[in-house]
C-alpha atoms as one frame of an Amber mdcrd trajectory, in Angstrom:
protein
 -20.741  14.787  16.228 -18.588  17.547  14.863 -15.026  16.839  15.991 -12.146
  19.295  15.838  -8.631  17.905  15.807  -5.780  20.240  16.707  -2.619  19.315
  14.804  -1.957  17.155  11.741   0.804  14.826  12.903   0.486  11.056  12.711
  -1.768  10.824  15.745  -4.051  13.627  14.565  -4.557  12.200  11.083  -5.035
   8.710  12.513  -7.669   9.939  14.961  -9.385  11.882  12.167  -9.664   8.837
   9.923 -11.011   6.526  12.626 -13.515   9.106  13.883 -14.716   9.856  10.347
 -15.144   6.146   9.708 -17.753   6.148  12.460 -19.788   8.784  10.639 -18.608
  11.924  12.423 -17.868  15.275  10.826 -14.147  15.807  11.357 -11.990  18.888
  10.812  -8.213  18.978  11.305  -6.650  22.359  12.116  -2.931  22.823  11.438
  -0.984  25.939  12.455   1.670  25.497   9.759   1.297  25.805   6.001   1.902
  22.105   5.367   0.562  18.978   7.037   2.318  16.217   8.934   3.599  17.898
  12.065   7.162  16.769  12.674   6.860  14.592   9.559   6.511  17.589   7.250
   8.590  17.848   4.106  10.036  20.859   2.329  11.564  21.477  -1.083  14.295
  23.975  -1.968  14.938  26.090  -5.048  18.141  24.102  -5.533  16.130  20.920
  -6.149  16.432  19.149  -2.785  13.530  17.513  -0.953  13.914  17.090   2.808
  11.867  15.094   5.288  11.927  17.263   8.406  11.454  14.538  10.984  11.032
  10.742  10.990  13.421   8.813   8.784  13.381   5.265  10.245  10.575   3.127
   8.810  10.297   0.277  11.308   7.386  -2.017  12.246   5.944  -1.998   8.718
   3.141  -4.344   9.748   1.911  -1.928  12.442   1.870   0.956   9.976   0.080
  -1.214   7.432  -2.528  -2.142  10.055  -3.793   1.439   9.830  -4.500   1.086
   6.113  -5.977  -2.395   6.518  -8.518  -0.986   8.984  -9.882   0.978   6.010
  -9.718  -1.829   3.466  -6.458  -0.608   1.956  -2.736  -1.317   2.252   0.368
   0.835   2.354   1.300  -0.570  -1.066  -1.757   1.154  -2.536  -0.095   4.508
  -1.858   3.690   4.204  -1.841   6.583   1.860  -2.553   8.721   0.516   0.275
  12.370  -0.341  -0.317  14.246  -2.585   2.114  17.620  -1.081   3.030  20.773
  -3.197   2.909  22.662  -2.634   5.051  19.950  -1.461   7.389  22.443   1.032
   8.807  26.100   1.485   9.679  27.379   2.168  13.178  30.713   3.981  13.330
  32.878   3.132  16.341  36.303   4.600  17.118  38.113   1.571  15.660  35.565
  -0.151  13.448  32.475   0.326  11.303  29.714  -2.257  11.733  27.076  -2.606
   9.023  23.870  -4.350  10.086  22.816  -6.549   7.151  19.287  -6.965   5.860
  19.515 -10.762   5.839  19.071 -12.383   9.247  21.559 -15.211   8.581  24.175
 -12.614   7.689  23.278 -10.767  10.883  23.878 -13.941  12.875  27.272 -14.371
  11.206  28.185 -10.770  12.072  27.305 -11.278  15.722  29.263 -14.525  15.860
  32.327 -12.834  14.352  32.237 -10.167  17.056  31.535 -12.501  19.985  31.722
 -16.297  20.095  28.283 -17.781  20.729  26.476 -14.539  19.935  24.609 -16.012
  16.959  22.688 -18.431  19.189  22.195 -15.675  21.747  20.756 -13.458  19.008
  18.278 -16.210  18.137  17.215 -16.425  21.771  16.974 -12.659  22.094  14.850
 -12.373  18.954  12.559 -15.226  19.993  11.838 -13.406  23.233  11.568 -10.029
  21.456   9.131 -11.482  18.908   6.850 -12.648  21.709   6.938  -9.189  23.300
   6.297  -7.601  19.915   3.261  -9.768  19.225   1.758  -9.276  22.686   3.002
  -5.728  23.261   2.215  -4.122  19.909  -0.999  -6.065  19.332  -2.463  -5.868
  22.840  -0.510  -4.023  25.534  -0.042  -0.699  23.702  -3.650  -0.529  22.516
  -5.030   0.405  25.941  -6.190   3.937  26.821  -4.529   3.399  30.221  -7.164
   4.909  32.466  -6.523   2.159  35.001  -4.279  -0.836  35.618  -7.431  -2.973
  35.519  -7.339  -2.663  31.720  -4.356  -5.008  31.792  -6.115  -7.635  33.879
  -6.728 -10.029  31.037  -5.915 -13.709  30.838  -3.533 -13.113  27.953  -1.574
 -10.339  29.649  -1.657 -12.110  33.011  -0.108 -15.195  31.435   2.423 -12.987
  29.667   3.340 -10.732  32.597   6.672 -12.332  33.438   7.733 -12.753  29.825
   6.874  -9.130  29.037   9.490  -7.940  31.589   7.466  -4.858  32.470   9.423
  -4.134  35.644  12.974  -5.065  34.614  15.216  -2.693  32.677  16.379  -3.022
  29.106  20.075  -2.611  29.867  20.175  -5.646  32.147  18.093  -7.592  29.669
  20.557  -7.000  26.810  23.502  -8.014  29.005  21.867 -11.363  29.703  22.627
 -12.199  26.082  25.697 -10.206  25.021  28.909  -9.019  26.675  30.857  -7.388
  23.839  30.492  -3.579  24.233  29.807  -3.065  20.531  27.048  -5.648  20.443
  25.571  -4.185  23.611  25.548  -0.726  22.003  24.098  -2.141  18.802  21.248
  -3.782  20.696  20.631  -0.831  23.024  20.532   1.749  20.249  16.864   1.260
  19.144  15.415   2.267  22.514  17.055   5.681  22.200  13.986   6.448  20.055
  11.975   6.044  23.264  13.768   8.977  24.826  15.696   7.542  27.757  18.688
   5.426  28.614  18.349   1.636  28.445  18.584   1.260  32.229  15.477   3.443
  32.605  13.371   1.704  29.960  11.376  -1.514  30.542  12.829  -4.658  28.980
   9.463  -4.971  27.211  10.905  -2.673  24.563  13.214  -5.312  23.172  10.219
  -5.490  20.844  11.887  -2.527  19.097  14.800  -4.744  18.077  12.431  -7.261
  16.578  10.304  -4.600  14.877  13.449  -3.039  13.409  16.274  -5.524  12.968
  14.223  -8.657  12.298  11.403  -7.061  10.281  13.868  -4.808   8.484  14.580
  -1.138   7.963  12.611   0.340   5.083  12.315   3.552   3.110   9.122   4.856
   1.469  10.121   6.166  -1.962   9.507   9.899  -2.088  10.187  10.266   1.613
   8.354   9.783   4.881   5.810  12.398   3.885   4.350   9.747   1.562   2.974
   8.051   4.686   1.383  11.322   5.804  -0.089  11.866   2.336  -1.440   8.318
   2.234  -3.097   8.621   5.634  -4.567  11.963   4.626  -5.950  10.399   1.442
  -7.706   7.749   3.560  -9.094  10.434   5.852 -10.233  12.679   2.997 -12.058
   9.772   1.353 -14.077   9.586   4.577 -14.902  13.287   4.459 -12.240  14.730
   6.766 -11.487  18.389   6.036  -7.943  19.703   6.574  -7.271  23.368   7.330
  -3.742  24.815   6.992  -2.563  28.097   8.557  -5.270  27.541  11.177  -3.709
  27.918  14.597  -6.081  27.322  17.496  -5.636  30.059  20.110  -8.223  28.973
  22.652 -10.514  26.131  23.672 -13.782  27.612  24.882 -15.365  25.719  27.788
 -18.876  26.101  29.200 -20.466  23.904  31.866 -17.500  21.497  31.725 -17.883
  20.963  27.983 -15.614  22.243  25.218 -18.031  24.282  23.135 -15.745  25.849
  20.546 -12.230  26.525  19.340 -11.042  30.024  18.545  -8.969  30.690  15.432
  -8.139  34.310  14.858 -11.314  36.236  15.603 -13.613  33.317  14.838 -15.162
  30.786  17.184 -15.965  27.424  15.634 -18.537  25.387  17.530 -17.752  21.706
  18.062 -19.102  18.652  19.871 -15.705  17.206  20.812 -12.026  18.089  20.554
  -8.955  15.914  20.098  -5.692  17.727  20.791  -2.888  16.179  18.743  -0.693
  19.188  19.419   1.970  19.172  22.137   0.107  18.147  25.318   1.526  20.953
  27.464   0.658  23.535  24.806  -2.837  22.092  24.363  -3.477  22.664  28.058
  -2.374  26.287  27.720  -5.359  26.795  25.409  -7.591  26.231  28.450  -8.279
  28.297  31.501  -6.017  27.090  34.304  -8.907  25.514  36.231  -9.626  23.134
  33.337  -6.106  21.774  32.904  -5.168  18.216  33.863  -1.661  19.156  34.998
   0.126  22.156  36.442   3.597  23.471  35.611   5.164  21.605  38.517   3.981
  18.353  36.960   5.534  19.103  33.583   8.794  20.222  35.158   8.978  16.892
  36.993   8.619  14.787  33.840  11.520  13.116  32.039  11.401  14.289  28.452
  12.918  12.578  25.485  15.728  14.619  23.933  15.544  17.564  21.663  17.984
  17.606  18.795  20.120  19.765  16.564  19.339  19.024  12.919  21.039  20.168
   9.751  19.467  19.757   6.309  22.288  19.809   3.765  22.585  19.698   0.000
  25.974  18.864  -1.554  26.929  19.490  -5.189  28.686  16.114  -5.309  28.095
  12.528  -4.308  29.671  11.354  -1.060  31.339   7.919  -1.255  31.251   5.388
   1.580  28.082   6.881   3.063  25.015   4.697   3.585  21.369   5.664   3.848
  21.592   5.526   7.681  24.828   6.049   9.618  25.240   6.310  13.394  28.385
   8.016  14.639  29.032   6.312  17.966  32.771   6.873  18.357  32.220   8.317
  21.837  30.590   7.051  25.030  26.806   6.674  24.757  26.328   6.820  28.510
  28.301  10.040  28.851  26.058  11.806  26.371  23.001  10.329  28.068  24.135
  11.713  31.408  24.590  15.132  29.851  21.105  14.948  28.306  19.103  13.590
  31.244  21.050  14.588  34.363  23.456  17.440  33.667  21.152  19.118  31.118
  24.022  20.560  29.136  25.336  20.561  25.593  27.317  17.355  24.920  31.079
  17.357  25.384  31.676  14.453  22.982  28.509  14.215  20.885  27.090  11.218
  19.117  25.071  11.951  15.999  23.214  10.375  13.100  23.151  11.019   9.371
  20.506  10.081   6.844  21.373  10.227   3.160  18.140   9.341   1.323  19.639
  10.257  -2.050  21.545   6.947  -1.818  18.165   5.232  -2.246  15.906   7.834
  -3.855  17.189   9.814  -6.849  14.253  12.235  -6.672  15.299  13.917  -3.410
  18.392  15.618  -4.885  19.556  16.834  -8.319  21.592  14.349 -10.330  25.144
  14.111  -9.033  24.177  15.798  -5.748  23.603  14.431  -2.258  20.828  15.043
   0.268  22.063  14.716   3.865  20.190  15.054   7.159  22.382  15.302  10.290
  20.882  14.931  13.769  22.532  15.277  17.176  20.416  14.484  20.285  20.618
  17.082  23.061  18.863  17.944  26.310  15.634  19.927  26.257  15.509  23.535
  27.434  19.101  24.444  26.547  20.230  27.884  25.440  20.050  27.653  21.658
  21.947  30.106  19.459  23.461  30.116  16.001  27.089  30.184  17.159  26.622
  27.065  19.248  24.824  25.286  16.422  27.676  26.089  14.046  30.344  24.838
  16.441  28.703  21.407  16.595  27.999  21.436  12.885  31.719  21.744  12.139
  32.481  18.849  14.496  29.981  16.665  12.677  31.353  17.592   9.232  34.895
  16.699  10.310  33.736  13.267  11.474  31.669  12.780   8.321  34.741  13.523
   6.210  36.852  11.101   8.232  34.312   8.304   7.877  33.785   8.809   4.139
  37.463   9.546   3.363  36.584  12.862   1.762  37.780  16.437   2.148  36.402
  19.880   1.428  32.750  19.056   2.122  32.093  22.491   3.620  32.924  24.139
   0.296  30.570  21.791  -1.557  27.414  22.636   0.374  24.810  24.258  -1.865
  21.969  24.236   0.668  22.088  24.446   4.455  19.366  24.848   7.071  19.502
  24.193  10.807  16.662  23.294  13.160  16.971  23.124  16.918  15.282  23.811
  20.262  14.018  27.278  19.381  12.520  25.973  16.132  10.753  23.067  17.838
   9.192  25.589  20.194   8.186  27.959  17.395   6.928  25.430  14.849   5.340
  22.853  17.163   4.902  24.633  20.522   7.069  21.822  21.886   7.582  22.026
  25.648  11.215  23.061  26.206  11.851  22.243  22.556  11.399  18.485  22.954
  11.650  16.509  19.722  10.292  13.103  20.780   7.762  13.683  23.552   7.929
  12.016  26.955  10.490   9.337  27.635   9.162   5.796  28.054  10.857   5.331
  31.411   9.782   2.769  33.992   7.885   5.530  35.827   6.325   7.009  32.694
   4.785   3.941  31.101   1.103   3.099  30.565  -1.087   4.516  33.390   1.773
   6.790  34.476   1.600   8.774  31.219  -0.526  11.932  30.848  -4.162  10.944
  30.465  -5.857  10.752  27.075  -8.953  12.307  28.701  -9.329  15.722  30.189
 -10.689  14.972  33.649 -12.490  18.317  33.961 -13.805  18.837  30.429 -15.970
  15.922  29.351 -15.456  16.085  25.593 -11.754  17.001  25.366  -9.125  14.357
  24.609  -5.394  14.206  23.938  -3.351  12.093  21.547   0.239  11.899  20.355
   3.713  11.204  21.628   3.225  12.775  25.084   0.493  10.322  26.004  -0.071
   6.587  25.430   1.513   4.545  23.975   4.486   6.937  23.583   6.951   8.356
  21.048   7.529   7.019  17.551   5.543   6.756  14.332   3.693   3.437  14.959
   2.814   4.377  18.577   1.508   7.762  17.422  -0.709   6.104  14.824  -2.004
   3.735  17.513  -2.538   6.697  19.845  -4.888   8.273  17.319  -6.899   5.060
  17.071  -7.167   4.745  20.848  -8.450   8.292  21.256 -10.875   8.057  18.349
 -12.399   5.059  20.123 -12.726   7.117  23.305 -14.403  10.016  21.488 -16.786
   7.789  19.559 -17.924   6.294  22.864 -19.440   9.712  23.633 -22.011   9.049
  20.936 -24.012   5.972  21.995 -26.120   6.036  18.867 -23.102   5.263  16.716
 -21.682   1.756  16.935 -17.909   1.530  17.117 -17.129  -1.142  14.533 -13.352
  -1.297  14.583 -11.504  -3.364  17.111  -8.711  -2.164  19.343
């Protein structure tokens, strides 16, 4: 089969590699001038190199599983560095650094709350079980039906997986100190909802991050994209930049071609790795899985305001990852998910990769990425961006005991809702896809199959398993398996 893949994010490249492995002719079409989707990278004339999106390298074994499926390993392509501390969390009265070493982590928890070290052991034992069952079995389903989960292994694990209980209650079974609760709840923010709306299953995130460590691929996250592309290219995948698909042409309930500019390219199957809502807009209305009312009713993960900054000095007391949580997490969550307004007391995150990687900034300079989560669909303008930017700089100066940082900026670029919509056709400017809420998990997510067009499929963070780098890679594998099943003469020889 000739397979066209729309979009070159993690899920698109993953799907391309797995489909090509089965002997198919695969072409990836990317609207932008560089590949990687939200994981693109850009360089400046001033000598800075910025990853545009993902910056947390968690679940290294899941990422490496992709390469192992092709007889390779991540180490063949890039060097991983373990971060110590993994990150710092800034509270109003204290800064907590999460150590790399687990025994040191236990000691930190015990210092904050008596008995918390043993509780951390218990939490991690449970989270490890969920990680091993969840990431190796549960998330690898295409989720057409609940019957896919009727297996002896999952049936035996059902209660321990905590599929129907919420993460917030689960954390509070182990810890009572507000700072420890925040520390343990923080990872699920990547899933795009508040802890009380996310299944307790996702304590697996704590294990995949805290216990397995927080890593950095030298050269930036784009090294992962480049490595996956190298695997795909070795299998014959062809990548096309500046190739925006304007239409999916359907005849007799089959996708016959994609249209790029004035050209129609005939295909045997299509995998849409682009934003799911946008992908459906490429079809006539009668061929779409979901209408606008459906999308409006979904709970989306946040968008975000990002600043890419270059400083002509080093910034002391700043770690690779820093979370500014001086204000109430639940207040900002309410403003994101319920009130749908700009935050009144924002939390934000900074990444300073130049603390680890000298190649991302000129000598004696600093590379800083600042990110503030916000609701989707907000009015986005430069004045509002700047107002929040100044708030973040003031708090950065306070934390690092520095002054005059504004005057020492040699590069500055913002990226927000309007840019997510322009660059990625992201519905309402979402940054992280659909939230993994209790009502948007597994079968309740948008389908990987188009129910009206027999050879059209969807992959990425708006369908199963959900948002995040490892889930997106898994999503590509799941969908490649579905597409390859269209061709009975070709045996699918990789195992989900």
